[in-house]
Every structure is written in C-alpha cells, then in structure tokens.
C-alpha positions as CSV (number, residue, x, y, z in Angstrom):
1,M,0.0,0.0,0.0
2,G,1.5,3.4,-1.0
3,L,1.9,6.4,1.4
4,K,-0.9,8.3,-0.3
5,A,-3.3,5.4,0.2
6,I,-2.3,5.0,3.8
7,F,-2.9,8.8,4.3
8,D,-6.3,8.7,2.6
9,R,-7.4,5.7,4.6
10,L,-6.4,7.2,8.0
11,S,-8.0,10.5,7.1
12,R,-11.3,8.9,6.3
13,R,-11.2,7.1,9.7
14,I,-10.6,10.3,11.6
15,V,-13.4,12.1,9.8
16,S,-15.7,9.2,10.4
17,T,-14.9,9.2,14.1
18,A,-15.4,12.9,14.4
19,R,-18.9,12.7,12.8
20,Q,-19.9,10.1,15.5
21,L,-18.9,12.3,18.4
22,P,-22.2,14.2,18.7
23,Q,-24.0,10.9,19.0
24,N,-21.8,9.6,21.8
25,R,-23.5,10.0,25.2
26,R,-20.2,9.9,27.0
27,G,-19.2,13.5,26.8
28,A,-16.0,12.9,28.7
29,V,-14.8,10.5,26.0
30,A,-15.6,13.0,23.3
31,L,-13.7,15.6,25.2
32,V,-10.6,13.4,25.7
33,F,-10.7,12.4,22.0
34,A,-10.9,16.0,21.0
35,L,-7.9,16.9,23.1
36,L,-5.9,13.9,21.9
37,A,-6.8,14.0,18.2
38,P,-4.1,16.5,17.1
39,L,-1.5,14.4,18.9
40,L,-2.8,11.2,17.4
41,I,-2.7,12.7,13.9
42,L,0.8,14.0,14.5
43,C,1.9,10.5,15.6
44,M,0.2,9.0,12.6
45,F,2.1,11.2,10.1
46,G,5.3,10.8,12.1
47,A,5.0,7.0,11.9
48,I,4.5,7.2,8.1
49,D,7.6,9.4,7.8
50,I,9.8,7.2,10.0
51,T,8.8,4.1,8.0
52,S,9.3,5.9,4.7
53,V,12.7,7.3,5.6
54,N,13.9,3.9,6.9
55,T,12.8,2.1,3.8
56,A,14.4,4.8,1.6
57,R,17.6,4.6,3.6
58,S,17.8,0.8,3.4
59,S,17.1,0.8,-0.3
60,L,19.7,3.6,-0.9
61,Q,22.3,1.8,1.1
62,Q,21.9,-1.4,-1.0
63,A,22.1,0.6,-4.2
64,T,25.2,2.4,-2.9
65,D,26.9,-0.9,-2.0
66,T,26.1,-2.3,-5.4
67,A,27.5,0.8,-7.1
68,A,30.7,0.8,-5.0
69,L,31.2,-2.9,-5.7
70,S,30.8,-2.4,-9.5
71,V,33.3,0.5,-9.5
72,S,35.8,-1.6,-7.5
73,S,35.4,-4.6,-9.7
74,T,35.8,-2.5,-12.9
75,D,38.9,-0.8,-11.5
76,S,40.4,-4.1,-10.3
77,E,40.0,-5.6,-13.8
78,N,41.4,-2.5,-15.5
79,P,43.3,-0.2,-13.1
80,N,43.8,2.3,-15.9
81,T,40.1,3.2,-16.1
82,S,39.7,6.9,-15.8
83,E,38.1,8.4,-12.7
84,A,35.5,10.1,-14.8
85,T,34.4,6.8,-16.3
86,L,34.2,5.2,-12.9
87,K,32.2,8.0,-11.4
88,S,29.8,7.8,-14.3
89,L,29.5,4.1,-13.7
90,A,28.8,4.7,-10.0
91,L,25.9,7.1,-10.8
92,N,24.4,4.9,-13.4
93,M,24.5,1.8,-11.1
94,L,23.0,3.9,-8.3
95,K,20.1,5.0,-10.4
96,A,19.5,1.5,-11.8
97,N,19.4,-0.1,-8.4
98,F,17.4,2.5,-6.4
99,Q,13.6,2.2,-6.7
100,G,12.2,5.7,-6.0
101,G,13.1,9.3,-6.6
102,P,16.4,10.1,-8.4
103,P,19.4,9.6,-6.1
104,S,22.4,11.9,-6.1
105,L,26.1,11.0,-5.9
106,T,27.2,13.6,-3.3
107,G,30.7,12.3,-2.8
108,F,33.1,10.1,-4.8
109,S,36.8,9.5,-4.2
110,L,39.4,6.9,-5.5
111,C,42.7,6.1,-4.0
112,T,44.2,3.3,-6.1
113,P,47.6,2.6,-7.7
114,V,46.6,4.6,-10.8
115,Q,44.0,7.1,-9.5
116,T,45.9,8.9,-6.8
117,T,44.4,12.4,-6.8
118,D,42.1,11.5,-3.9
119,C,44.7,9.9,-1.7
120,A,45.3,12.9,0.7
121,T,42.4,13.4,3.1
122,V,38.6,13.6,3.0
123,N,36.9,15.8,5.5
124,G,40.2,15.9,7.4
125,N,40.6,12.2,7.6
126,P,43.4,10.3,5.8
127,V,42.2,8.1,3.0
128,V,43.0,4.4,3.1
129,T,45.1,3.2,0.1
130,N,43.3,1.1,-2.5
131,T,39.8,2.2,-1.7
132,V,36.7,3.5,-3.4
133,S,34.5,5.8,-1.3
134,M,31.2,7.3,-2.1
135,T,28.3,9.1,-0.3
136,T,24.8,9.3,-1.8
137,S,21.5,11.0,-0.9
138,V,17.9,11.0,-1.9
139,K,14.8,12.9,-0.8
140,G,12.5,10.8,1.3
141,S,8.8,11.3,2.1
142,C,7.7,13.8,4.7
143,W,4.0,14.4,5.5
144,L,4.2,16.3,8.8
145,P,3.7,19.7,7.1
146,V,0.1,18.6,6.5
147,V,-0.6,19.2,10.2
148,L,2.5,21.3,11.2
149,P,3.4,23.8,8.4
150,G,7.1,24.5,8.1
151,M,8.2,20.9,8.9
152,C,10.5,19.2,6.4
153,N,10.7,22.3,4.3
154,G,7.3,21.5,2.8
155,G,5.4,18.3,2.2
156,G,6.1,15.4,-0.2
157,Q,9.5,14.1,-1.3
158,T,11.7,16.5,0.6
159,A,13.4,14.8,3.6
160,P,17.0,14.1,2.8
161,V,18.3,10.5,3.3
162,Y,22.0,9.6,3.2
163,A,24.1,6.5,2.6
164,S,27.8,5.8,2.2
165,N,30.3,3.0,1.3
166,T,34.0,2.4,1.4
167,T,35.2,-0.7,-0.5
168,N,38.8,-2.0,-0.4
169,I,40.4,-3.3,-3.6
170,G,43.2,-5.9,-3.1
171,F,46.0,-5.0,-5.4
172,A,48.6,-7.0,-3.5
173,A,47.6,-10.6,-4.3
174,N,49.7,-13.7,-3.9
175,I,49.6,-15.6,-7.2
176,Q,50.7,-19.1,-8.0
177,M,51.1,-19.8,-11.7
178,N,51.4,-23.5,-12.8
179,M,52.4,-24.7,-16.2
180,L,51.6,-28.2,-17.2
181,L,53.4,-29.1,-20.5
182,D,52.7,-32.1,-22.6
183,V,56.2,-33.4,-23.5
184,S,55.2,-36.6,-25.3
185,G,56.7,-37.8,-28.6
186,S,53.9,-36.1,-30.5
187,M,55.4,-32.8,-29.7
188,I,58.4,-33.4,-31.9
189,V,56.3,-33.0,-35.0
190,G,57.5,-30.3,-37.3
191,A,55.9,-27.0,-36.2
192,T,55.0,-26.0,-39.8
193,T,54.4,-27.9,-43.1
194,N,57.9,-26.8,-44.2
195,D,59.4,-28.2,-40.9
196,V,57.6,-31.5,-41.5
197,N,59.0,-31.7,-45.0
198,L,62.5,-30.9,-43.8
199,I,62.3,-33.8,-41.3
200,S,60.9,-36.1,-44.0
201,T,63.7,-35.3,-46.4
202,W,66.3,-35.8,-43.7
203,V,64.8,-39.2,-42.7
204,G,64.9,-40.3,-46.3
205,N,68.5,-39.3,-46.7
206,N,69.6,-40.9,-43.3
207,W,67.5,-44.0,-43.2
208,S,70.3,-46.1,-41.9
209,Q,70.4,-44.0,-38.7
210,V,66.8,-44.3,-37.9
211,H,65.6,-47.8,-38.6
212,Y,66.0,-51.1,-36.8
213,A,68.5,-53.4,-38.3
214,G,66.8,-56.1,-40.3
215,D,63.5,-54.2,-40.4
216,S,63.2,-51.8,-43.3
217,N,59.8,-50.5,-42.2
218,Q,60.3,-49.7,-38.5
219,S,62.0,-46.5,-37.7
220,K,63.9,-45.7,-34.5
221,P,63.9,-43.1,-33.2
222,C,60.6,-42.1,-34.8
223,A,60.8,-38.8,-36.5
224,F,57.1,-38.2,-36.8
225,A,55.5,-38.3,-33.4
226,C,55.2,-42.1,-33.3
227,H,54.6,-43.7,-29.9
228,D,56.3,-47.0,-28.8
229,E,57.7,-47.9,-32.2
230,G,59.6,-51.1,-32.3
231,P,59.3,-54.9,-32.6
232,T,58.6,-55.3,-28.9
233,P,56.3,-53.4,-26.5
234,G,57.6,-50.2,-25.1
235,N,60.8,-50.5,-27.1
236,T,61.1,-46.8,-27.8
237,T,62.5,-44.8,-24.8
238,P,62.5,-41.1,-23.9
239,A,66.1,-41.1,-25.0
240,D,65.1,-42.2,-28.4
241,V,62.5,-39.5,-28.7
242,Q,65.2,-37.0,-27.6
243,T,67.4,-38.3,-30.4
244,G,64.5,-37.7,-32.7
245,L,64.4,-34.1,-31.6
246,T,68.2,-33.8,-32.2
247,N,67.7,-35.3,-35.7
248,A,64.9,-32.7,-36.4
249,H,67.3,-29.9,-35.5
250,A,69.9,-31.5,-37.7
251,A,67.4,-31.3,-40.5
252,G,67.0,-27.6,-39.8
253,A,63.5,-28.0,-38.5
254,T,61.6,-26.5,-35.6
255,T,59.3,-28.8,-33.7
256,R,56.2,-28.1,-31.7
257,Y,58.2,-28.9,-28.6
258,D,60.6,-26.1,-29.5
259,V,57.8,-23.7,-30.1
260,M,56.0,-24.7,-26.8
261,T,59.1,-24.3,-24.6
262,T,60.2,-21.1,-26.2
263,A,56.7,-19.6,-25.9
264,A,56.6,-20.7,-22.2
265,S,60.0,-19.0,-21.6
266,D,58.9,-15.9,-23.4
267,L,55.8,-15.8,-21.2
268,I,58.0,-15.5,-18.2
269,D,59.6,-12.5,-19.9
270,H,56.2,-11.1,-20.8
271,I,55.0,-11.3,-17.2
272,Q,58.2,-9.6,-16.0
273,A,57.7,-6.8,-18.5
274,E,54.0,-6.4,-17.6
275,V,54.9,-6.2,-13.9
276,T,57.8,-3.7,-14.3
277,S,56.7,-1.5,-17.2
278,G,53.4,-2.6,-18.7
279,P,50.2,-0.5,-18.8
280,Q,49.0,-2.1,-15.5
281,A,52.4,-2.2,-13.8
282,Q,51.3,0.0,-11.0
283,A,48.8,-2.6,-9.9
284,L,50.5,-5.8,-11.0
285,S,53.8,-4.9,-9.4
286,K,52.2,-5.1,-6.0
287,N,51.5,-8.8,-6.5
288,T,53.8,-11.7,-5.5
289,Y,54.2,-14.4,-8.2
290,A,55.3,-18.0,-7.9
291,F,56.0,-20.2,-10.9
292,N,55.7,-24.0,-10.9
293,I,56.8,-25.9,-14.0
294,Y,55.3,-29.4,-14.5
295,S,55.7,-31.8,-17.4
296,L,53.6,-34.8,-18.3
297,S,54.3,-37.7,-20.5
298,D,55.1,-41.2,-19.3
299,A,55.0,-39.7,-15.8
300,L,54.2,-36.4,-14.1
301,V,57.4,-34.5,-13.3
302,A,56.7,-32.1,-10.5
303,P,58.8,-28.9,-10.1
304,T,61.9,-29.1,-8.1
305,A,61.4,-25.5,-6.8
306,A,58.8,-22.7,-6.9
307,Y,60.4,-19.7,-8.6
308,T,59.1,-16.3,-7.6
309,N,59.2,-12.9,-9.3
310,T,62.6,-12.4,-7.6
311,N,63.9,-15.2,-9.8
312,Y,62.3,-15.1,-13.3
313,S,65.5,-16.5,-14.7
314,G,65.1,-19.6,-12.5
315,A,61.7,-20.3,-14.0
316,K,63.0,-19.9,-17.5
317,T,65.9,-22.4,-16.7
318,A,63.4,-24.9,-15.4
319,I,61.4,-24.7,-18.7
320,S,64.6,-25.3,-20.7
321,K,65.3,-28.4,-18.8
322,V,62.0,-30.1,-19.4
323,Q,62.7,-33.5,-20.9
324,L,60.7,-35.3,-23.6
325,G,58.9,-38.6,-23.0
326,V,57.2,-41.1,-25.2
327,D,53.5,-41.4,-24.4
328,T,50.8,-39.1,-23.0
329,H,49.3,-40.5,-19.8
330,M,47.1,-37.6,-18.7
331,N,44.3,-39.6,-17.2
332,E,46.7,-41.7,-15.2
333,Y,48.5,-38.7,-13.6
334,L,46.1,-35.9,-13.5
335,P,44.7,-37.0,-10.2
336,T,48.2,-36.6,-8.7
337,F,48.5,-33.2,-10.4
338,V,45.1,-32.0,-9.0
339,S,46.2,-33.1,-5.5
340,D,49.6,-31.4,-5.9
341,V,48.1,-28.1,-7.0
342,G,45.6,-28.1,-4.2
343,A,42.8,-25.5,-3.6
344,G,42.9,-22.0,-4.8
345,G,42.9,-19.3,-2.1
346,T,41.9,-15.7,-1.6
347,G,45.3,-14.2,-2.6
348,N,45.5,-12.5,0.8
349,S,48.6,-14.4,1.9
350,S,51.4,-16.7,0.7
351,T,49.6,-19.6,2.3
352,S,46.4,-18.8,0.4
353,P,47.4,-17.8,-3.1
354,L,45.2,-17.3,-6.2
355,K,46.0,-20.3,-8.4
356,F,46.3,-20.5,-12.2
357,V,47.0,-23.5,-14.3
358,I,47.8,-23.4,-18.0
359,L,47.7,-26.9,-19.7
360,V,49.4,-27.2,-23.0
361,T,48.6,-30.4,-24.9
362,D,47.3,-32.0,-28.1
363,G,44.8,-33.8,-25.8
364,V,45.3,-37.2,-27.2
365,E,45.7,-39.8,-24.5
366,S,48.1,-42.6,-25.6
367,D,48.0,-45.9,-23.8
368,F,48.8,-47.7,-27.1
369,Y,51.1,-50.5,-26.0
370,K,49.4,-50.9,-22.6
371,D,46.2,-51.7,-24.5
372,F,47.5,-53.3,-27.6
373,Y,49.6,-55.9,-26.0
374,S,48.5,-56.4,-22.4
375,G,44.8,-55.7,-22.7
376,G,45.0,-52.9,-20.2
377,N,42.6,-50.0,-19.7
378,G,39.6,-52.2,-20.4
379,A,40.8,-53.5,-23.8
380,V,41.2,-57.3,-24.1
381,G,43.6,-58.6,-26.7
382,C,43.8,-55.6,-29.0
383,N,46.2,-57.5,-31.1
384,N,43.4,-59.9,-31.8
385,S,41.7,-59.4,-35.1
386,T,38.3,-59.5,-33.4
387,N,39.0,-55.9,-32.2
388,L,39.5,-54.8,-35.8
389,S,36.2,-53.6,-37.1
390,A,34.9,-51.6,-40.1
391,D,34.8,-47.8,-39.4
392,T,31.9,-46.5,-41.5
393,A,32.7,-42.9,-40.5
394,W,36.1,-43.2,-42.2
395,N,35.4,-46.0,-44.7
396,Y,38.3,-47.9,-43.2
397,Y,39.1,-50.3,-40.4
398,T,39.7,-49.3,-36.7
399,F,41.1,-51.1,-33.7
400,T,38.3,-50.2,-31.3
401,G,39.3,-49.6,-27.6
402,C,43.0,-49.8,-28.3
403,Y,43.7,-46.1,-28.0
404,A,42.5,-44.2,-24.9
405,S,39.7,-41.6,-25.1
406,P,40.3,-37.9,-24.9
407,I,41.1,-36.2,-21.5
408,N,38.8,-37.1,-18.7
409,T,37.1,-33.8,-18.0
410,A,36.2,-34.9,-14.4
411,Y,39.8,-34.0,-13.3
412,C,39.4,-30.6,-14.8
413,T,36.1,-30.1,-13.0
414,Q,37.8,-31.1,-9.8
415,L,40.5,-28.5,-10.3
416,K,37.9,-25.8,-11.1
417,N,35.8,-26.8,-8.1
418,N,38.9,-26.3,-6.0
419,G,38.9,-22.7,-7.0
420,V,41.7,-23.0,-9.5
421,V,41.5,-21.1,-12.8
422,L,42.3,-23.6,-15.6
423,A,43.5,-22.4,-19.0
424,V,43.8,-24.9,-21.8
425,L,46.1,-24.2,-24.8
426,E,45.4,-26.9,-27.4
427,T,48.0,-27.7,-30.0
428,P,45.9,-29.9,-32.2
429,Y,47.2,-33.4,-33.0
430,V,48.9,-33.3,-36.4
431,P,48.0,-36.4,-38.5
432,L,51.1,-37.8,-40.1
433,T,50.3,-40.7,-42.4
434,G,52.5,-43.1,-44.3
435,Q,55.5,-43.3,-42.1
436,D,55.0,-47.0,-41.6
437,P,52.8,-48.6,-44.3
438,N,52.6,-51.9,-42.4
439,E,51.1,-50.4,-39.2
440,Q,49.4,-47.2,-40.3
441,L,49.1,-46.1,-36.7
442,Y,47.1,-43.0,-37.3
443,E,44.6,-44.7,-39.6
444,L,44.1,-47.7,-37.4
445,F,44.3,-46.4,-33.9
446,V,44.1,-42.6,-33.6
447,R,41.9,-40.7,-36.0
448,H,38.6,-42.4,-35.0
449,N,39.1,-41.3,-31.4
450,I,39.7,-37.7,-32.5
451,Y,37.0,-37.6,-35.1
452,P,34.5,-40.3,-34.3
453,N,32.1,-38.9,-36.9
454,G,34.5,-38.9,-39.7
455,P,36.8,-36.3,-41.3
456,N,34.2,-33.6,-41.4
457,G,33.0,-34.1,-37.8
458,Q,33.8,-32.2,-34.7
459,S,37.0,-33.1,-32.9
460,A,36.1,-35.0,-29.7
461,V,39.5,-34.0,-28.3
462,S,38.9,-30.3,-28.9
463,T,35.4,-30.6,-27.4
464,A,36.8,-32.2,-24.2
465,L,39.6,-29.7,-23.8
466,Q,37.2,-26.8,-24.3
467,S,35.0,-28.3,-21.6
468,C,38.0,-28.7,-19.4
469,A,38.9,-25.0,-19.4
470,T,37.5,-22.3,-17.1
471,T,35.0,-20.3,-19.1
472,G,36.9,-17.9,-21.4
473,Y,40.2,-19.7,-20.9
474,Y,40.3,-22.1,-23.9
475,Y,42.6,-21.3,-26.8
476,Q,43.3,-23.5,-29.8
477,A,46.7,-22.8,-31.5
478,S,46.7,-23.8,-35.1
479,S,50.2,-22.4,-35.8
480,S,53.5,-21.7,-34.1
481,A,52.7,-18.0,-33.7
482,A,49.3,-19.0,-32.2
483,I,51.0,-21.1,-29.5
484,S,53.0,-18.0,-28.4
485,S,50.0,-15.7,-28.5
486,G,47.9,-18.3,-26.8
487,F,50.2,-18.3,-23.8
488,T,50.1,-14.5,-23.6
489,S,46.4,-14.1,-24.2
490,L,45.4,-16.7,-21.5
491,T,47.8,-15.4,-18.9
492,D,47.0,-11.7,-19.5
493,R,43.3,-12.5,-19.0
494,F,44.1,-14.1,-15.7
495,L,46.5,-11.3,-14.6
496,A,43.8,-8.7,-15.3
497,S,41.5,-10.4,-12.8
498,T,44.0,-10.8,-10.0
499,A,43.1,-7.6,-8.2
500,Y,40.2,-8.5,-6.0
501,V,37.4,-6.7,-4.1
502,K,37.8,-6.9,-0.3
503,Q,34.5,-5.4,0.9
C-alpha cells in the first residue's frame, strides 16, 4: 500500500470518528478524544515518515553498496580506467538499483595505484590506500507539514536520506602460476608444413640412422610423433625421442616442442615486462608471483622448486630443462596433479594464493602398448583381429578400444571446483600418415578417437579440452605463432582479474 493510500485511509477514519462524536453520550470520552486528536494525527504522520525514511535509507544503502562494488570490480580488472568513467558508472548503477526518486552521488573518491588524486584526506581524515569511497543521498517522504506547516521544508518528497560506502580493492595478491606441459613424442612433429618436409627429407637421406637393423619399415627413433615404435612393446624410450628431436634440429626444422618451450619461456619474460613497465604495472607490481613448471608424458614430473618474481631466470631455466617422454598418460597422472596443486585461495597471503594452471597439450591420451599388448585399460587382446572392425565414418578399419579416449574432464572439473583457474592451450594433433605402411598407426588407432564422426565431424579431443577450461580460458593454437600468442592471451586474461574486491 502506498503512502498516499495510507494517508487517505487514515484521514477517512478520523473524519468518520469525528462525525460520530455528537451521538456519543459519553461527553468525557468525546472531550478526551478532541484533546488527543491532534497528537494522534501527529503520531500517525510521524510513523508514516519514519517508515518511509527507513525504507528509503535501506534501499539507498543497498544501491550504494552495489555501485561501489561495481566500481571496485571494474577498477580491479582494468586499473587504468579513468576516474570520470568510474564516477559515471557509479551514478548509473546507483540510479539503476534504487527504486524511487532520483538519487544523487554527493561524494566520490578513489585512492588506487593509478587514480591517486584522492589519496590525501577527505573531511580531514586520511584516505585508506586502494579504496573506493562514495556518499549518496535521496529525498524521502515527509507528510508532517500537513498538520505542522514548516516541517520538512514543505510536504512530499523533501526529507534528505543519506548512505555511504568504502570498498577496499586488493592490489597485492599472492599468485601461483602453474604450467603443465605435454612433452610426449607427438610434440616433436614439425611446427609447420615446411618443418615436416625438412624432417621427412632428412629421414629419407639418413634412413640407416633411424631404422631397426633387419627391419626396413620400422624407424627408430621415430621422426614423426610415433609412440612406442619397435618390434617389442615399449621399445622406444624417452632417450630415443630426444634423439628424434636432435635429428629434427639437424634437418634444420623447428618442432612443436621447441615452439612450446620457447613460448613458455617468453611468457615469463612477458609477465616480468608487464609487472615492471606494462600498462597495468602500478597494480601488477604489487602482486607476488610464484611459478611452478610441471611436465607430463610417461609420468608427471613435479617442479623441483617454486620460482618467484625475484627469480624469473630460474623459472626460464626450469622450462629449458623439461625432458621429452614417449606417451601421454594424462588420465593416469592428472589426479596426482590435482592433488599437488591443491585448492585456490583468496590471494591474501602466501599460504592462500590465487592459483592459475595453463595446460598445453594436443589432448590425445596414448596408452597404445598398454592396451595393444596387455589388454589394459579395459581392452582385451587388442592384437586380436576380433578388435578390428569396419569404421563406416572413415570408410576404413579401426582397432576399437585400443587407444584411450580424450582427456577425462572430471579431473578438470575437480580443479575448477577447488577454486583454480584452468586455462587450456590446445596444440591440435597433427595427423602424419604413411611413415610405416605396415602399421598405419594414425589410420588404425588414432583418428577415430579424435574424429568419431569422420573427417568432417567435430574433434572429440577439442570438445573435451574446451569443456575442461574455465569459461573464457580455452585457446586453440593452429600455428607456431598462435602457440605463443595463446600463452600470452590466456595469462593476460588471468592477470587482469587478480586484483580483487575486499569489501
């Protein structure tokens, strides 16, 4: 019921009661009522005003809190936002969230790493660093002038109501940045078509160095991202894959492994530059950064040390020492990684850091020999012809169940539920056919799991990796340059959000 309706209703009751007074035989009661009527009327209008003012004050405070929080969040995401823009945002949010007469922004001050003009004093009081302060007002209802002229400067919406808010922005966050690098044999594929051709030419000219004696088809070490090549299970070793990388370099080629590790190292330089001289340096320089470098292939290799922003070079050295493996066992070791990273914190202290993970992988889980020879991972006798079936999607044959599925997104969900921001940089699996005409590894074991609906279908691997990532933190790198820009783009997005509102 509105104030006017309440006023009309009470007025009608008073008039009705007054009309009945002459009929009342109890003159004393009539006299008492006549004497008390002005006071009752005054109390009635006072109660209306008190209720109205309290309602307006509560609504205005909520709108002011919302406006201050919006300004703080915007400034934390982009510390270079101008004070005029933030003040305009505050007023617009105030108007949008207050239901009633138009509110006014009577006071607005910022004291942040960039906006420093209001960091002296306000009303003689020192301003707390990294704060947004505002005061607001609105004219509330005042009906007392109806019976007492001169009260509230006239009737209607005239009584001033005030609200205020001071919100703290945390620009000194503790941040833990974790890199998880896929270093399986598939990463020594040539980074570009030209690199692939260089490696192919080199292998053709140096066949005696890369094949098994007595076997003209098998190649060791594999030059084209082959896993477990050889006449016996698990014959290829990480050292063989490392030799394959050496041979690729001898051919004058750059591999995806080279591009990935270089881009990861460049990212450390980029963060250092952003912190020291970038456009948000005044805010980012207040953070404390720790870098953990993990690698994943046949096993999860945990970092030997956490390098901080006082030792950027140490983090780069750790990246340069990451060793290649053979297969990709993500689903086997991701539970350990999730446990090792732990829960994300508030950023308020070194024991409760904000946590960021950037996973770089082609997303193809490879348990080939575990499945093909031992029947592991649910496959039984994959070397048995009964597991070879027609693949109508590809108009070919596929060994079903012999190559593990894409990444298990449950582990990603667990990371995200732990409060960790998970960025995924996908380097799509490069199909290299024809290396070994007797085995045709890609045709028989791999492509159906990446593209179960055929060559024109959606990649199941890409779908899984996109689902893994925190919203807005998935990036697919289709070229060498995109790998580098992907690192930078994903990390910059995270850094821009590391300032936090401490209301």
